[in-house]
Every structure is written in C-alpha cells, then in structure tokens.
Z-matrix of the N, CA and C atoms (Angstrom, degrees):
N
C 1 1.325
C 2 1.573 1 111.33
N 3 1.319 2 115.11 1 -41.99
C 4 1.470 3 119.87 2 175.88
C 5 1.544 4 112.12 3 -59.38
N 6 1.264 5 117.29 4 -45.20
C 7 1.411 6 122.08 5 -178.31
C 8 1.572 7 110.74 6 -61.18
N 9 1.326 8 113.25 7 -40.66
C 10 1.439 9 115.55 8 177.58
C 11 1.539 10 111.90 9 -63.36
N 12 1.233 11 119.93 10 -47.24
C 13 1.469 12 120.92 11 178.93
C 14 1.487 13 112.59 12 -61.91
N 15 1.334 14 118.52 13 -39.51
C 16 1.444 15 123.75 14 175.47
C 17 1.570 16 112.74 15 -61.85
N 18 1.265 17 113.43 16 -39.93
C 19 1.480 18 118.24 17 174.34
C 20 1.502 19 115.39 18 -65.35
N 21 1.395 20 114.41 19 -45.31
C 22 1.441 21 119.16 20 173.80
C 23 1.498 22 114.77 21 -56.32
N 24 1.376 23 119.18 22 -41.54
C 25 1.434 24 123.24 23 178.07
C 26 1.486 25 109.46 24 -65.96
N 27 1.264 26 121.92 25 -41.23
C 28 1.442 27 124.29 26 177.70
C 29 1.521 28 110.86 27 -62.41
N 30 1.284 29 119.88 28 -46.53
C 31 1.407 30 122.41 29 174.50
C 32 1.532 31 111.35 30 -57.95
N 33 1.266 32 119.01 31 -42.76
C 34 1.512 33 122.00 32 -177.95
C 35 1.536 34 107.00 33 -68.04
N 36 1.258 35 120.82 34 -40.59
C 37 1.493 36 120.07 35 176.22
C 38 1.523 37 109.46 36 -60.37
N 39 1.259 38 118.43 37 -44.67
C 40 1.462 39 123.50 38 -178.34
C 41 1.542 40 105.81 39 -64.76
N 42 1.286 41 121.54 40 -39.10
C 43 1.460 42 122.76 41 178.39
C 44 1.512 43 108.31 42 -64.53
N 45 1.326 44 118.77 43 -44.69
C 46 1.420 45 121.36 44 179.56
C 47 1.593 46 112.23 45 -58.16
N 48 1.305 47 114.63 46 -40.52
C 49 1.447 48 120.79 47 -178.47
C 50 1.544 49 108.21 48 -65.95
N 51 1.297 50 116.12 49 -48.51
C 52 1.447 51 117.39 50 -175.61
C 53 1.518 52 110.99 51 -68.49
N 54 1.328 53 119.33 52 -38.75
C 55 1.515 54 119.60 53 176.07
C 56 1.413 55 111.61 54 -60.48
N 57 1.329 56 119.18 55 -47.17
C 58 1.443 57 122.03 56 -175.68
C 59 1.499 58 113.91 57 -68.66
N 60 1.341 59 117.03 58 -30.60
C 61 1.445 60 122.25 59 -178.03
C 62 1.525 61 110.46 60 -58.58
N 63 1.317 62 119.48 61 -37.90
C 64 1.411 63 124.20 62 -178.41
C 65 1.560 64 108.00 63 -68.37
N 66 1.364 65 115.48 64 -43.51
C 67 1.469 66 117.90 65 -178.66
C 68 1.568 67 106.04 66 -63.63
N 69 1.314 68 118.27 67 -48.50
C 70 1.393 69 122.24 68 -177.15
C 71 1.531 70 114.44 69 -55.98
N 72 1.331 71 114.67 70 -43.44
C 73 1.445 72 119.58 71 176.17
C 74 1.472 73 113.25 72 -58.48
N 75 1.282 74 113.84 73 -40.26
C 76 1.520 75 122.22 74 -178.62
C 77 1.476 76 112.16 75 -65.83
N 78 1.294 77 114.22 76 -31.68
C 79 1.503 78 118.36 77 -177.38
C 80 1.529 79 113.02 78 -102.64
N 81 1.269 80 119.75 79 2.78
C 82 1.420 81 124.66 80 -178.67
C 83 1.546 82 112.13 81 65.10
N 84 1.362 83 112.80 82 25.94
C 85 1.440 84 122.90 83 177.33
C 86 1.504 85 108.87 84 -120.57
N 87 1.383 86 113.07 85 132.94
C 88 1.450 87 116.20 86 176.71
C 89 1.537 88 109.26 87 -91.32
N 90 1.365 89 114.46 88 143.71
C 91 1.417 90 121.60 89 177.38
C 92 1.469 91 114.99 90 -119.43
N 93 1.281 92 122.31 91 140.04
C 94 1.421 93 127.87 92 170.44
C 95 1.470 94 109.73 93 -126.52
N 96 1.393 95 119.88 94 135.26
C 97 1.460 96 123.90 95 -179.56
C 98 1.502 97 108.92 96 -113.21
N 99 1.365 98 115.36 97 135.87
C 100 1.418 99 121.73 98 173.70
C 101 1.505 100 108.32 99 -126.73
N 102 1.365 101 113.83 100 131.45
C 103 1.503 102 120.32 101 175.30
C 104 1.527 103 110.30 102 -105.64
N 105 1.252 104 115.74 103 129.22
C 106 1.523 105 121.84 104 -179.50
C 107 1.473 106 112.51 105 -130.12
N 108 1.300 107 118.79 106 138.85
C 109 1.429 108 124.64 107 -179.26
C 110 1.530 109 106.12 108 -82.00
N 111 1.334 110 117.21 109 135.18
C 112 1.503 111 122.43 110 174.81
C 113 1.465 112 109.03 111 -91.72
N 114 1.289 113 117.53 112 123.67
C 115 1.463 114 122.98 113 178.53
C 116 1.569 115 107.55 114 -122.97
N 117 1.315 116 110.90 115 152.80
C 118 1.497 117 117.32 116 179.58
C 119 1.574 118 103.58 117 -100.98
N 120 1.320 119 113.26 118 132.38
C 121 1.469 120 120.82 119 175.29
C 122 1.521 121 109.52 120 -120.15
N 123 1.309 122 116.10 121 147.38
C 124 1.463 123 122.99 122 175.11
C 125 1.421 124 109.86 123 -118.87
N 126 1.356 125 115.55 124 119.98
C 127 1.472 126 121.83 125 178.86
C 128 1.477 127 110.46 126 -126.03
N 129 1.282 128 121.52 127 115.28
C 130 1.459 129 128.46 128 -175.35
C 131 1.506 130 112.52 129 56.49
N 132 1.307 131 117.84 130 33.09
C 133 1.379 132 122.20 131 179.31
C 134 1.498 133 116.92 132 91.36
N 135 1.375 134 116.32 133 -7.34
C 136 1.450 135 119.91 134 179.97
C 137 1.491 136 110.26 135 -100.97
N 138 1.318 137 113.24 136 128.94
C 139 1.500 138 117.18 137 179.74
C 140 1.545 139 111.58 138 -90.95
N 141 1.314 140 115.06 139 139.74
C 142 1.428 141 120.31 140 173.78
C 143 1.501 142 113.16 141 -148.35
N 144 1.262 143 118.77 142 166.40
C 145 1.487 144 121.54 143 -178.60
C 146 1.414 145 112.43 144 -104.88
N 147 1.345 146 119.76 145 142.73
C 148 1.391 147 128.38 146 -176.57
C 149 1.497 148 112.19 147 -134.47
N 150 1.349 149 115.84 148 141.85
C 151 1.527 150 118.70 149 177.40
C 152 1.496 151 109.50 150 -97.58
N 153 1.314 152 111.64 151 131.09
C 154 1.531 153 121.23 152 177.23
C 155 1.542 154 108.90 153 -125.27
N 156 1.348 155 117.66 154 157.46
C 157 1.456 156 119.02 155 176.30
C 158 1.562 157 109.83 156 -54.37
N 159 1.377 158 113.48 157 134.04
C 160 1.438 159 123.30 158 177.48
C 161 1.526 160 107.57 159 -73.39
N 162 1.314 161 121.61 160 82.66
C 163 1.507 162 122.63 161 176.02
C 164 1.486 163 111.78 162 -96.67
N 165 1.337 164 116.19 163 -53.05
C 166 1.504 165 118.44 164 179.62
C 167 1.426 166 107.38 165 -122.94
N 168 1.314 167 117.14 166 121.72
C 169 1.433 168 126.44 167 178.68
C 170 1.503 169 114.50 168 -116.04
N 171 1.268 170 117.93 169 134.47
C 172 1.447 171 123.12 170 175.74
C 173 1.517 172 109.58 171 -117.82
N 174 1.389 173 113.16 172 158.78
C 175 1.521 174 115.91 173 174.03
C 176 1.463 175 109.98 174 -53.95
N 177 1.342 176 115.41 175 135.61
C 178 1.504 177 124.09 176 -175.67
C 179 1.402 178 115.26 177 93.71
N 180 1.384 179 120.93 178 -13.67
C 181 1.495 180 122.01 179 177.59
C 182 1.460 181 108.83 180 -72.15
N 183 1.359 182 114.08 181 149.20
C 184 1.392 183 122.37 182 176.14
C 185 1.505 184 111.23 183 -99.55
N 186 1.328 185 118.51 184 140.33
C 187 1.500 186 121.40 185 -178.75
C 188 1.465 187 107.24 186 -132.29
N 189 1.294 188 119.47 187 136.66
C 190 1.484 189 124.52 188 174.99
C 191 1.525 190 108.74 189 -107.19
N 192 1.271 191 116.09 190 126.90
C 193 1.461 192 126.72 191 175.77
C 194 1.507 193 109.88 192 -98.28
N 195 1.358 194 116.66 193 117.44
C 196 1.427 195 121.59 194 177.97
C 197 1.511 196 107.53 195 -111.47
N 198 1.342 197 115.44 196 125.05
C 199 1.478 198 119.82 197 179.09
C 200 1.521 199 106.22 198 -110.82
N 201 1.302 200 116.11 199 122.23
C 202 1.476 201 123.04 200 -179.37
C 203 1.551 202 107.88 201 -102.03
N 204 1.295 203 118.88 202 121.37
C 205 1.523 204 119.49 203 176.90
C 206 1.525 205 106.60 204 -111.19
N 207 1.334 206 113.78 205 150.04
C 208 1.441 207 123.35 206 178.10
C 209 1.554 208 109.03 207 -145.83
N 210 1.342 209 115.82 208 134.38
C 211 1.415 210 120.15 209 173.28
C 212 1.461 211 110.51 210 -86.39
N 213 1.256 212 117.88 211 109.15
C 214 1.509 213 124.70 212 -178.08
C 215 1.580 214 113.85 213 -91.51
N 216 1.348 215 115.15 214 4.26
C 217 1.493 216 119.36 215 -177.11
C 218 1.434 217 107.82 216 -96.55
N 219 1.374 218 111.78 217 176.37
C 220 1.510 219 122.01 218 176.78
C 221 1.556 220 111.55 219 -90.80
N 222 1.369 221 116.84 220 -1.41
C 223 1.435 222 120.91 221 178.87
C 224 1.474 223 113.11 222 -121.32
N 225 1.286 224 117.14 223 153.15
C 226 1.548 225 122.20 224 178.27
C 227 1.508 226 108.78 225 -59.62
N 228 1.338 227 119.17 226 135.26
C 229 1.455 228 122.55 227 173.36
C 230 1.451 229 107.00 228 -88.93
N 231 1.430 230 116.20 229 123.92
C 232 1.423 231 119.93 230 -167.54
C 233 1.609 232 104.79 231 -105.54
N 234 1.355 233 116.82 232 150.73
C 235 1.469 234 122.32 233 172.33
C 236 1.580 235 113.06 234 49.42
N 237 1.331 236 112.82 235 46.42
C 238 1.403 237 118.60 236 -178.53
C 239 1.541 238 111.79 237 -67.35
N 240 1.307 239 116.29 238 121.80
C 241 1.530 240 119.90 239 174.33
C 242 1.509 241 109.04 240 -116.47
N 243 1.297 242 113.60 241 130.26
C 244 1.502 243 117.54 242 174.61
C 245 1.505 244 107.88 243 -115.71
N 246 1.290 245 118.12 244 119.97
C 247 1.486 246 125.84 245 -178.50
C 248 1.454 247 108.01 246 -113.43
N 249 1.305 248 117.34 247 127.82
C 250 1.516 249 119.35 248 178.18
C 251 1.445 250 111.53 249 -131.91
N 252 1.348 251 116.74 250 122.60
C 253 1.517 252 118.80 251 178.71
C 254 1.529 253 106.91 252 -73.81
N 255 1.363 254 115.08 253 150.00
C 256 1.433 255 118.22 254 169.99
C 257 1.461 256 111.90 255 -68.31
N 258 1.329 257 119.73 256 128.00
C 259 1.458 258 123.80 257 178.36
C 260 1.482 259 112.12 258 -52.73
N 261 1.357 260 118.79 259 142.32
C 262 1.452 261 123.03 260 173.17
C 263 1.533 262 107.79 261 -52.76
N 264 1.380 263 114.62 262 150.11
C 265 1.458 264 124.67 263 176.86
C 266 1.541 265 112.13 264 62.42
N 267 1.359 266 115.12 265 25.23
C 268 1.506 267 118.99 266 170.92
C 269 1.480 268 110.23 267 -131.89
N 270 1.298 269 113.27 268 165.47
C 271 1.484 270 123.15 269 177.03
C 272 1.531 271 107.10 270 -130.27
N 273 1.310 272 116.02 271 136.71
C 274 1.488 273 120.52 272 179.04
C 275 1.473 274 111.64 273 -59.15
N 276 1.292 275 118.91 274 139.43
C 277 1.483 276 123.27 275 176.03
C 278 1.482 277 106.36 276 -96.39
N 279 1.333 278 112.93 277 113.27
C 280 1.417 279 126.19 278 -175.36
C 281 1.499 280 113.25 279 -49.20
N 282 1.321 281 119.18 280 131.19
C 283 1.422 282 127.40 281 -178.59
C 284 1.508 283 116.56 282 70.07
N 285 1.343 284 119.26 283 14.97
C 286 1.500 285 122.05 284 -174.62
C 287 1.518 286 113.33 285 -91.62
N 288 1.321 287 120.72 286 -18.10
C 289 1.428 288 120.89 287 -176.71
C 290 1.521 289 109.81 288 -73.25
N 291 1.366 290 114.49 289 136.11
C 292 1.459 291 119.88 290 -177.48
C 293 1.554 292 106.02 291 -147.80
N 294 1.282 293 115.13 292 155.66
C 295 1.414 294 124.07 293 176.81
C 296 1.556 295 109.91 294 179.88
N 297 1.287 296 117.98 295 113.94
C 298 1.458 297 121.80 296 -176.35
C 299 1.506 298 109.97 297 -63.38
N 300 1.289 299 121.54 298 130.05
C 301 1.400 300 122.44 299 179.59
C 302 1.512 301 118.52 300 74.68
N 303 1.319 302 113.82 301 18.02
C 304 1.443 303 122.69 302 -174.57
C 305 1.516 304 115.87 303 -122.97
N 306 1.303 305 114.97 304 137.66
C 307 1.505 306 119.37 305 174.00
C 308 1.472 307 104.52 306 -91.31
N 309 1.370 308 118.43 307 124.47
C 310 1.473 309 126.43 308 -175.95
C 311 1.510 310 111.53 309 -103.71
N 312 1.349 311 116.12 310 123.78
C 313 1.477 312 120.91 311 176.37
C 314 1.551 313 105.53 312 -126.78
N 315 1.351 314 110.62 313 171.24
C 316 1.484 315 117.96 314 -178.46
C 317 1.504 316 109.64 315 -137.10
N 318 1.349 317 113.83 316 159.64
C 319 1.501 318 119.61 317 174.48
C 320 1.525 319 108.00 318 -121.84
N 321 1.378 320 114.19 319 148.61
C 322 1.387 321 118.66 320 176.81
C 323 1.567 322 105.48 321 -125.01
N 324 1.276 323 118.80 322 12.59
C 325 1.443 324 120.98 323 -177.24
C 326 1.531 325 113.16 324 -130.55
N 327 1.338 326 112.77 325 33.90
C 328 1.471 327 117.55 326 173.26
C 329 1.495 328 112.38 327 83.06
N 330 1.383 329 118.54 328 15.71
C 331 1.523 330 119.19 329 -178.46
C 332 1.504 331 114.15 330 92.57
N 333 1.308 332 119.03 331 12.73
C 334 1.440 333 118.47 332 -177.79
C 335 1.612 334 105.75 333 -83.49
N 336 1.293 335 117.73 334 -39.43
C 337 1.484 336 120.06 335 -174.83
C 338 1.492 337 105.11 336 -137.24
N 339 1.406 338 115.60 337 152.76
C 340 1.438 339 123.14 338 -177.13
C 341 1.511 340 112.73 339 -132.78
N 342 1.270 341 123.75 340 142.20
C 343 1.404 342 126.44 341 176.50
C 344 1.580 343 113.72 342 -158.93
N 345 1.251 344 116.37 343 167.26
C 346 1.467 345 116.39 344 177.31
C 347 1.537 346 109.09 345 -72.75
N 348 1.325 347 118.34 346 158.07
C 349 1.498 348 121.12 347 -174.29
C 350 1.536 349 115.81 348 -52.69
N 351 1.346 350 114.86 349 -35.44
C 352 1.504 351 119.38 350 -178.76
C 353 1.526 352 112.96 351 -70.99
N 354 1.277 353 117.16 352 -13.37
C 355 1.538 354 121.40 353 177.82
C 356 1.549 355 113.60 354 -106.44
N 357 1.247 356 117.50 355 -5.80
C 358 1.440 357 121.74 356 -179.11
C 359 1.569 358 113.62 357 -80.65
N 360 1.275 359 116.31 358 135.06
C 361 1.435 360 118.20 359 -178.87
C 362 1.595 361 108.76 360 -138.67
N 363 1.295 362 114.82 361 157.77
C 364 1.467 363 120.02 362 177.39
C 365 1.527 364 107.47 363 -127.31
N 366 1.362 365 112.66 364 143.57
C 367 1.463 366 119.49 365 173.47
C 368 1.497 367 106.18 366 -101.46
N 369 1.374 368 117.74 367 120.28
C 370 1.415 369 120.27 368 179.31
C 371 1.571 370 107.22 369 -133.05
N 372 1.331 371 115.54 370 170.00
C 373 1.460 372 124.06 371 -179.74
C 374 1.489 373 108.77 372 -90.54
N 375 1.270 374 117.46 373 135.01
C 376 1.497 375 119.42 374 173.98
C 377 1.537 376 108.39 375 -83.91
N 378 1.332 377 119.27 376 -169.92
C 379 1.451 378 125.21 377 -176.70
C 380 1.580 379 107.85 378 -67.25
N 381 1.272 380 118.24 379 -29.56
C 382 1.419 381 121.17 380 -178.67
C 383 1.527 382 114.43 381 -85.95
N 384 1.317 383 115.51 382 -6.24
C 385 1.435 384 118.75 383 -177.53
C 386 1.545 385 115.63 384 93.98
N 387 1.322 386 116.07 385 0.90
C 388 1.417 387 120.82 386 175.88
C 389 1.522 388 115.61 387 -78.01
N 390 1.291 389 120.69 388 146.57
C 391 1.413 390 122.41 389 177.85
C 392 1.499 391 107.78 390 -78.64
N 393 1.423 392 114.97 391 131.59
C 394 1.414 393 116.35 392 173.55
C 395 1.571 394 108.30 393 -130.93
N 396 1.245 395 116.73 394 157.93
C 397 1.507 396 120.04 395 -176.66
C 398 1.591 397 103.54 396 -111.11
N 399 1.293 398 113.08 397 131.80
C 400 1.415 399 118.61 398 179.80
C 401 1.536 400 108.62 399 -134.74
N 402 1.348 401 119.40 400 158.36
C 403 1.465 402 120.13 401 179.33
C 404 1.572 403 106.87 402 -65.43
N 405 1.324 404 114.46 403 141.14
C 406 1.508 405 117.99 404 178.83
C 407 1.572 406 105.06 405 -72.99
N 408 1.409 407 112.18 406 149.38
C 409 1.428 408 120.37 407 170.58
C 410 1.477 409 112.32 408 -109.18
N 411 1.362 410 117.78 409 166.69
C 412 1.498 411 118.58 410 -179.85
C 413 1.498 412 112.57 411 -52.89
N 414 1.353 413 118.39 412 -40.04
C 415 1.386 414 121.23 413 -179.75
C 416 1.530 415 114.97 414 -59.52
N 417 1.322 416 119.87 415 -16.61
C 418 1.441 417 126.55 416 179.22
C 419 1.522 418 112.12 417 -82.59
N 420 1.283 419 117.91 418 -20.77
C 421 1.483 420 120.15 419 -174.07
C 422 1.511 421 112.67 420 -60.43
N 423 1.360 422 114.18 421 139.42
C 424 1.483 423 120.05 422 177.52
C 425 1.462 424 111.78 423 -111.26
N 426 1.321 425 115.67 424 -25.24
C 427 1.490 426 124.08 425 -176.46
C 428 1.542 427 113.00 426 -145.22
N 429 1.291 428 116.53 427 154.22
C 430 1.490 429 125.10 428 172.94
C 431 1.462 430 106.46 429 -122.09
N 432 1.376 431 115.22 430 135.68
C 433 1.480 432 119.52 431 176.40
C 434 1.463 433 112.63 432 -129.86
N 435 1.338 434 114.10 433 135.88
C 436 1.476 435 119.66 434 172.23
C 437 1.513 436 111.55 435 -112.72
N 438 1.299 437 119.10 436 131.54
C 439 1.397 438 124.91 437 173.19
C 440 1.548 439 108.20 438 -110.60
N 441 1.292 440 116.85 439 110.76
C 442 1.455 441 121.77 440 -178.23
C 443 1.539 442 108.50 441 -69.76
N 444 1.297 443 115.34 442 126.36
C 445 1.495 444 117.06 443 179.74
C 446 1.478 445 115.27 444 -76.47
N 447 1.376 446 116.67 445 -19.80
C 448 1.535 447 119.13 446 -177.92
C 449 1.560 448 104.05 447 -118.21
N 450 1.327 449 109.78 448 151.22
C 451 1.484 450 115.33 449 170.48
C 452 1.536 451 112.44 450 -58.47
N 453 1.320 452 119.76 451 155.07
C 454 1.395 453 124.26 452 174.34
C 455 1.513 454 107.26 453 -101.57
N 456 1.337 455 112.96 454 110.97
C 457 1.485 456 121.25 455 -179.54
C 458 1.470 457 111.40 456 -61.24
N 459 1.384 458 117.71 457 154.34
C 460 1.436 459 119.94 458 176.32
C 461 1.605 460 110.73 459 -52.95
N 462 1.288 461 118.17 460 135.16
C 463 1.469 462 123.96 461 177.66
C 464 1.433 463 117.18 462 77.59
N 465 1.466 464 116.74 463 -4.82
C 466 1.412 465 120.42 464 -178.43
C 467 1.422 466 113.47 465 -88.62
N 468 1.383 467 117.18 466 153.87
C 469 1.460 468 121.87 467 -176.25
C 470 1.517 469 109.37 468 -138.28
N 471 1.319 470 113.60 469 170.51
C 472 1.527 471 118.92 470 -179.08
C 473 1.515 472 103.70 471 -165.13
N 474 1.389 473 113.13 472 175.89
C 475 1.407 474 120.40 473 170.81
C 476 1.501 475 117.45 474 -133.76
N 477 1.212 476 118.76 475 152.33
C 478 1.473 477 126.08 476 171.47
C 479 1.520 478 106.45 477 -128.28
N 480 1.303 479 116.34 478 158.12
C 481 1.528 480 118.04 479 -178.68
C 482 1.487 481 112.29 480 -156.17
N 483 1.312 482 115.74 481 162.43
C 484 1.452 483 125.63 482 172.21
C 485 1.460 484 109.75 483 -157.29
N 486 1.354 485 112.75 484 159.14
C 487 1.438 486 122.60 485 -176.03
C 488 1.509 487 111.31 486 -110.95
N 489 1.330 488 116.57 487 152.85
C 490 1.478 489 118.23 488 175.07
C 491 1.495 490 106.08 489 -147.58
N 492 1.342 491 115.20 490 162.43
C 493 1.483 492 120.13 491 -178.46
C 494 1.585 493 102.95 492 -120.31
N 495 1.398 494 113.15 493 131.42
C 496 1.433 495 121.01 494 178.52
C 497 1.514 496 112.12 495 -67.73
N 498 1.297 497 116.27 496 127.13
C 499 1.459 498 121.01 497 177.01
C 500 1.501 499 115.13 498 -83.48
C-alpha cells in the first residue's frame, strides 16, 4: 500500500510539472514545482511544522506544493497567471494557498471558471434527486490560480504555494 501511494504522488508531481510547463512557456516564465511532506516536530515541548522531501506519503499526510517562477527573458513578463490542478488522490487544504502580490482564485469545475471562495458554488442532487446549489467547500476545488498583480522583471523570481492532503 505504501508503494502505491508513493507512486501516485510521484505521478501527480510529474503531472504538475508538465501542466505548468505549458503555462510558463506561454508567459515567458519558467516554473519549477517542489512537493514536500509536512511533518510535526516537538522540540522542548513546543510543536512546530517542518517541510521534508515527499518520499513516502500515506493517506492523511499533508503535502505542500511550492511553485517557483522566474522570468528568463530580457523583457518584463506581464499579466502572469499560474494555474495548478490539484493532484489526483489529494484534497486541497483550506487556507493554504499563498503568493505574495498575487490574487488567488479557485475552480470547482475542472479549471473552466475561477472565483474567490465566497463566490464558488456547486450544484448537487439532494435526497429526492432535485438539483440544489450550495456554497463550494475547499474539498470541491479542482484547481488553484494565482494572478500576479505586478509584472515580473527580467531575471526576477518568486514563489506561490498550496497545501493538499493525501486521500
């Protein structure tokens, strides 16, 4: 079972890298993705979280995905948008997306549309089979998107990140 989860995570990380590479090329910005396991450590009675290489992952483990972007061109990269699908067999960790100088939005429809959490809704069937609309929850997210508010100057880099839980 451990080997299967480890394999799934590696496939997911590869998928992230491939998906982002297309976006990076279109924006003249290169992206690199790193997946790290979040572990809790206790030092002198104080608990803290630490990031370790994501080598062996089990259901319930938390992983942080860090995407590093860099403008390798001689011109500023304008309106840079980084869109990342949630890896298979993971669930988005609520409140974990971050990116300095970025507007963060989410998709619940496979990346077709994006909005802030307060504007996302899901249509589901109730017990009688009727369609009802409810607010979307973090576990419904399929993609995370960062829109950088500033141009990325030549040679400049930055990071965005999000967390997920292995299912």
